[in-house]
N, C-alpha and C positions, 0 to 999 in steps of 0.2 A: 551498308547505309542504315541509319537509324531514323525512323519516321516518328514524328511526334504530333499530337493534336491537342489543342487547348480547348477546354469546355468550361462553361460557367454552370452554376446551379440551375439557372433558367434554361439550360440546354443550348445556349448560343455558341456556335462554332466561331471562335475568334481568329485563329490562324492555323495554317498547316505548313510544315516545312520539312526539310531533310538535313541531317547532319552526316557528313562523310568522314570516314576514318582512313581512307586510302593513303592520305599524305603522311600519316603518322605510323602506318603499319610497319615500315622498315625499322624505325627507331625502336619500336616496341619489341622487336625480336630479342634484343639484348635484355630488356626489362623482363620479358617472359622467362628467359634463362635464369635470371636472378631470383625471381619469385618462385620458380620451380625448385631451385636449390633450397630456398628458405622454407618452403612448404614442407619439404621432407624432414626438416629438423624440428618442426613444431609438434609438441606432444600434448598440448592443452586439449582436453576432451571437448571443451566448449566449441573450439574451432573444428574438431573432427566430426562432430555429430550434427551440426545444424547449418542451415543457410546463413543464419545470423552470425556475423563474424567472418565467415568465408567470403562474404561479398567484398571485404577489403582486399582480397587477392584478385579481384576481377579485372582491374584496369588493364593488365597485360593480356590475360587470356581472352577477355571479351572481344577485343578487336581482332586478335589473330584467329581465334576459332571462328569468328563470324565470317572471315574471308575464306576459311578452309571449308566450311560447311556448304555443300552444294545447294544452291537455290535460295539461301537465306539473304543474299545481297540483292535480290530482285524486287525489294520493296515490301517486306512484311510490315504489317501495321496492326495497331490495336485500336478498336473503335468502340465508342459508347453507343449501345443500342437502346438503352432506356435510362432515363435520369439525367443528371442527379436529382433525386427527389428527397425532400425533407422527411425524416422519420424520427421516432423516439422523442416526441415532444419537441421537435426542431433542434435536437441536440446531436443529430447525425444526418448524413446523407446516404442514400442508397443508390448504387450505380451498377448497371449491368453492362458487361463488356464482352466483346468477341474479338477474334484475331483472324487475320487473313494473310496469305502469302508465306506462312510458316509450313514448309514442305516436310520437314523431318522432325516432328516432335518426339520427345522421349518421356519416359515415366518421371524423369527428374525435372521436367519443365514446370515452372511456376508462374503465376502472376502475383506480384508483390505490390504493396502500397507503401509509398514513402511520403513523409510529411516535408513541407517546404517552409522556410522562414520568410520567404518573399514570394510575390505572385509569379515571378519569372523562374522560380525554382533554380536560381543561380548561386545559392549559398554555398553548395559544395557538390562534388560529383556523386552520382548515384553509387559509384563503386567504393565510396568512402563511408557509406551509411548502411544501416540495416533496415529492412522493411519493418514497418510497425505491425503488419499482418500479411499473410500470404496464403495462397491455395495452390495445390498441385493440379496440373491440367488433367492428367489421367483420362484422356480421350474426350473430355468435354469440349463443347464448342462455344458455350456461353457461361459466364461466371458472374455471380452477384456478390457485391461487397457492401457492408454497412460500415461507414467510416465515421468515427466520432469526430465532432468539431472540436478542435483544440485552440486554446487562446493565442498561441504563437504560431499558428499554421494557417496562413491565408490560402494555401493551395496544397494539393496532393498530386503526386505522380503515380500512375498505375503502370507497371512495367512488366512486359513479357520477358522472362529470363529462361534461357536454355542452357545447355552444357551439363556440367555435373555440380554437385554440391561444393566441390573444392575449386572448380573453375567455371563459375557461371558466366554466361554471356548475355548482354543486353540486346534484345531483338527489336522491340518497339515500345513506345512510350505514349501515354495519354495523360494530360494534365487537367485536373478539376479545380476551378477557382471557387472559393467560398466568399460570399458577400461580407463586407465589413460588419454589417449589422449583426451577423451571427458569431463571428470569431472574436469580436470585441466585447461581447456580452459577458458579465460575470458568470462563473460556473463553479462547480465543485464546492457548493456551500456545505459547511460542516460546523458543528458546535463542540464546545468543550467547557468544562467547569473553570471557574476562576478561583485560584487558591484563596482560602479564607473569605469566600464571597458572601457568606451570610453574616450580617451584623444587625444591630438594633438601630432603628431610626429614632428620631425625637419623639415619635408617637408610641414608642415601645413595641412596634410591630416589626417582625423580621423582614428584611429586604435582602436581595441578592443580585449577583451579576452573572451574565453568561457571555462567553467569548464566541464571536462569529468569525469564521474565516472563509475566504473564497479566492478563486483564481481569476486573474485578469491578464490581458495581454501586456507585454512590455513594449509593443510597437506603437503605443500612443502616449502622449504626454501625461504625466502624473497629475497635473493641475490644470484647471480651467483658467480663463482670464481672471485677473485680480487675485491670483494665488489660492483660489478655492479648489480643494481636492476634487477630482473628477467623479468620485463615488462616495456615497454615504449609506449608512444602515438606517432603516426606518422600521418602527414597530408600534403596535397598539393592541388593545384587547378585543377589537372587532375586525372582521375581514375587510380589507381595503381601507381602513381608517387608521392612519399612522400618526399618533400624537407625539411620539418621541423620536429622536434621531441622534446619531453620533457619527463623526468622521473617523476614518481609519487612524489608529494610533501607531501602526508599524506596518512595514511591507518586507517580506522575506523572499529571497531568491538565491540562486547560485549559478556559477558558470563552470565550464568544463575544466578550467585550470584548478579548481578546488577539489576535483575528484582525484582518485588515487590510482597509481600504477597504470597510467594511460597508455604505456607502450604495449601492454599485453592484456589489458582488460577493456571491455567495451564502454563502460560508464562514461569515461571522458573522451571517447573516440567514436567508434562506429555506432554505438548505441545512444549517443547524446543528441538531444534536440532541445532547443530553448524551452525552459520549463514554465515561462510566464512569471507573473508576480503573485505572491500569496499575501492578500490583504487581511488585516486583523482589526476588528472593531469590537467594542464592549457595549453590551446592553446593560444599562444601570437601573437601579431602583425597581427591580422585579419582585413580585410577591411569590412566595413558595406555592407549589402545586397550583399554578395558574396558567391558563392557556393564553399564548400570545401569537399574533400574526405578524410576520416580518417580511421585509423585502430589501434586497440590495439594489440600490438605484442603478438603472441601466438594464435591469432584468425585468421581464414581464411576469416572472414567477412570484407567487406568494407562498411562503413556507409557514408551517405551524409548529410551535414547540409548547410543551408543558413543562414548566420549571420543576426542578427536583424538590424534595422535602427539605425543610430547614434542619439544621444540625441540632439534634436533641435526642436524648435516649427514648423519648416517647413517640418519635416519628418512625414508623416502619419504612423500609425502603426495599426496592426490588431492582436488581441489575443483572446484566448478562456478562459472562466471561467466556472468551474463546481465544484460541491462537491459531496461527498457521492457515490463513484464509486464502489470499491470492485473488486472481481474476482470470477470466477467459472470455474471448470473443467467439469461441466455437459455438456456444448455445445461441448466440445472436445471429450469426450468418455463416457458420461453418469454417471460419478462418483459423489458420494455425498461427503460431507465434513462438518466440523464444520461450522455452520453459524447461525446467529440470525434470518435469513429470509428464505422464500421459502422452509421450511421444509427440511433443511440440503442440499439444492441444491446450496448454495452460492448466489452471486448476479448475477442472470441469465442474466440480461440485460447489465452488465458491459462490456463483450467482444464486444458486438455490439456497445456500446458507444465509446469504444476505436477505433474500426474500422471506425466509423464515423469521429472521430478526425483525424485519419490517412488520410482519403479521403479529408478532409478539408485542411490538410497540403499540399496535393499533387495538389489540384485543385484551391486553393486560396492562397493569399499572407499572410498566417498566420505565424507569427514568434515567438509565445510564447503561452504556456499553463499554466494556474493558477489552481491548484487543491487545493480547500480551505477546507481541513479537511475530516476526515473519509476516509482515503486513501485506505487501502487494506481490512479492516475488518478482518484482521488476528486474532485479539483479542486472543492472547496467543498461536497461532500456527505458529511457525517460517516458516514452509513449505508454508503457505499461503502467506506470504510476497514474497517467491520465485515465487509463481504463479502470483502474481500481477506484479512483476518486469519483468517477462517473457512477460506478457500480454501487458505492456505499451512500451516495447523496440522499436517496429516499429515506434511509434510516438515520444517517449522521446529521441531517438537517432537522430532525425531530428531538433528539436527546444528545447529551454530551457523549462524544466518541473519544474515550481516553485510550492512549496507546503506550506500549512499552517496546523497547528496542530488542530486536532479535539478531541472530547471526547473519541472516540474509539481508539485513539493513547495514550491518556494521563490519562484518568479517573481512579483514585484509591483513597483509603481512605484518603491519606495525601495530595492529590492535592488541589489546590485552589478552584476548583469546584469538591468537593468530589463525588466519585461514584465508580463503579466497571466495567465501560464500556470497559476498555482495557484488562480486565481479567489478570492483573498483568504486562502488558507491561510498564505502567507508563512512556511512552515517549522514552524508551531506544532504541528499534529497529528503530523507526522513526528518532531519532537523529543520529544514525549510518548510515542510508541509505541516509539521506538528511542533512548532516552536515552544509550546507551553510545557512539553514533556521534559522538563529539566529543572534543576534547582537554582542555577545562577543565570541571570540575564547577561546578554552580550553588550559591551559598550559600543555605541553606534554614533555616527555623525548624522545630524538631520540633513535631508535633501528635499528642497521645495517644501519645507515645513513638515515632512513626514519622515520618520526613521526608515531607512532602507537597510536591511540587515542581510548580509551574506553569511550563511552558516558554514561550518567547517567541521571536520572530524575531530575526535577527541582521542589522541594517542598518548602513550606514556611520555614521549618527548615533549609534546605540547603541554601536558599537565605540569611537567617540571618547570616549564618556562612561565606559566601563568596559572596559579591555583584557581582562578575564577573563570576558567573556560567552561563552556557548556558541559554540564554533567547530566546525562540522561537518566536520572532517577529522581523521584519526587513523591509527594503524598497529597492526599486531599480527603475531605470529609464529605459524606453523603448520607443525610438522615442520621441513623443511629450507628453508622459504620465509619471507621477510619481505615482508609485504603493506603497501603504502602507499596509503591511500584519500584522494584530494584532493577538494575541492569546486570544480567548475567554475562554481558559482553565486556564489562569493565571490571577492573581490579576490585575485589571485595575481600581481600585478605586483611588480617588485623593490621592496623596502622594506615591502611589506605583511606583515601577521602571518602569512598563509598561506605566502607565498614564503619568509620566513625559516624557518618551521617545516619546509617541504619540504627546503630546503637543509641544515638541521641534521639532520633525520631521515635523509636519504640518506647524509650524511657519516659518521654514527655507526653504520651497520649493520655488524655483525660478519659478514663474508662467510665466515669459517671456520665459524661456528655455523650461519648460514643463507646458503648459497652462492647461492640464487636470490632475485632481487628482482622482485616483481610490482607494477606501478604501475597503479592503477585510478582512473577518473573518469567522469563522465557524458558531457559533450559531447566529441566526438572531436578529437584532434590531427590525425589524417589520416583523410580520408573522401572517397569518390567520391560527390558530391551535385550535384543540378541547381541548388541554391540556394546563394548565397554565405553563408558562416558566419563572421561576424566573430570569434567566440570561438576558432575553429580557428586563425586567424592569430595571435591573442594567445597561445595555448598554444604554438605553434611558436616565437614570439618569446621568451617568458619562461620556459617550463617545459622545453622540449626541450633547451636547453643543460645544464640540471641532470641530465636523464636521461643525456645523453651523458657529462658529467663524471664521474658516479658509476656508469657502466656498468650501467644498469638493463636487465634482460634482456627483459622483456615488458611492454608497456603495452596495456591493454584498455579500451574505451570503449563507450558506448551511444548514446542520443539519436537516431541515424539508424536507422530500423527495418529493418535488414538485417544480413547477415553479410558482412564484408569482411576479407581478410587480405593483408597485403603479402607479397611473395615473398622478401623478404630483410630483414636488419636495415636500418633506415632512419635517416638523419640529413640534415636540410636538404633533404628531398624526393628524395634519391637513395640507392641502395644503398650501405651503408657497413658494413664488417665490425665496426666498433666501435659501431654504432648500436643501436637498440632495435627489437624485433619489434612491429609495430603491427597491432592487431586491433580491429575494430568488431563487437560482439556484441549488437546492440540489437533482435534479432528475438524478443523474449520473449513477445509477445502482441498488441501494437498493430498496426494496419494498416501494411502495408509502405510504405516511403519510396521515391521514385524514385531510381534510380541515375544518376549523372552521365555525361556524354558525354566525359569527359576521356580523354586518350590517354597518361596517365602509365604508365610501364612497371613501376611498383613493385608493381602488384596481381597476386596469383596467382588470387584468386577474389573475385567481387562477386555476392552472391546476395540478391535480394529476393523470392524465391518460397517460401522455407522459413521456418518458425518453429522455434525450438529453443534449446539452451544449449551453451555451450562447456565441455568437460571437460578439465581440466589434470591430468596425471599426472606428478608430479615423481619420476622413478624413482630418481635418485641425485644425486650432486653435479654430474654432467656432462650428463645427458639429461632432457628433459621431452617428453612426448608430448601434443599438443593436438588435440582432436577437436571438431568441431561436429556435434551430434546432433539430427536432426530429430525433432519431438515425436510424430508420429503412430504410428510403429512403431520408434522409436529407430534409424532409419537413419543411417548415417554419411555426411554431406554433404562433409566436408573433414577431412583428418587429416594432420598433419605433425610432424616432430621438430625440436626445438631442441637443438643440441649446442654446449656451451660451448667446446670445444677447437678447433673448426674451423668454417668456414662455406662452404657451397656455395649457389649461387643456384638457386632453384626456378623453372623456366620457367613462364610463364603457363599455366593450365589443368591443371597437374599437381597432384594433390591429396595425394600422399604423398611426402614428401621430407625429407632431412636438411638442417640449417642449420649 
């Protein structure tokens, strides 16, 4: 017998009932046999290591084991003893639960949290979905969860699950309802630059644009009566006084049918939950280096941004670059989740790194963040993208948060760099959440006066069919810097779309206007690693000659979870005064990678003990200061200068030097 209890945020007990499984137990004997046979043939490590994914095997075993386990059919129940209470600025609820009637708990027992697309939680069986977070019982009698409020989740189920990781059984369920006023609110507000956003007005003063994106529910109409969009963006130069406004220009989303390899990856199956709608609106006629206050209608939050410098060689600019960040709920409430690292704890250092970025934005004149791949490490779990967007909002709502695609967003069997690192995402969630990060727009049909765009992966086969499909590589200008963001996950060999684009982009840069060129990508061109990296060799063969030809100043990469810096400008593996400064800054939150035993003399520092970000301060036309800042107390781990007019070689282990 499976007992369930429905609760609201106000603590009101709505109804109590029981679900019986006796009538179906006999039929499930045959299903149990089939699942057992199938389970013995599965070799995917993802299914072997975690609860997540194994829950899809639970339909047969849960009912049968429940009948076999002595004492568990006498009415075990899960009860809320405190809450739900609003926490984290009304963006989450805290719930304390206990369980009764469970006579034989084991170390493998967990309490998991599942999101629901409707208040009755009838969208799909618990055995067909993965928990968004969970905790092991381990002798505890009371457990506390902090559950983020999601735009397409009006309710959550808390489930006591016993059995083993391969054969979990559902023991008791409690459901928490979230009031409409909370899950219908705009959330996950973030900014990005608009390409060629700085231009001259009639008064000959520079004006610019900023893109604002946010998430809203798909469970409410897009428009109000008379065809007015339900949401608009408002802003002004004084708190609470919004003199300008704009309506959304596009909405982005995706569904499970667009995700890849759904038969054996979770993204379009057990890990999928409705992602909501991603709204996009443009703030126009902004002045450079000016503070604006803005609000998304329907939210009671006011955000503050300071616009970046105008594009000119006389305007210094300061920006952050990092890769491989991720997210974790463990620092919030001790919950576990799907993750490749830290034994299902998620990227434990990521929240600290984001807080460090937020401090830098508040204490320094930083006006841009570049996140160069392996963004959330959601890898097939929609809810973990929500965790990440919640995590970065305090920083991403202040300055442009520019992104590049990595293997954990894109990798699948048909991608140009084949693999399974996205666990079926194949670039789709990334493209919906960050639609600006590409060169070509997608042709759309208007719906209710607003473009609704469903994004899709970019494979070789699709590229052959349509040359104007989404290409996740792009460039932008920021003060005295021209930034080029390539995709190491897509073909960059000579003759490819991306290779031709990189060549043309670098050739056309106006070095008088933007004297500095910063080249970004995910997988590194140069790295000290214990493992062979085929993409590294390809980058050296195909892309490095372009960097050399067009005198690119600095190239920064992620993927390897460390901080590494060459001691000189590099070309073809050696110091060359006309080469490019090579830096790996992939210590954004994921577990560290092993450093190689190579004896190359190009390296000044190789650090896989610190997590943090790189801060680039482009002082003027000739000098940039680059610092790697550790996340705990903003300690400087490495600092050096790049000087355009001359070069000196930085001896190994020296951390402050001119180039």
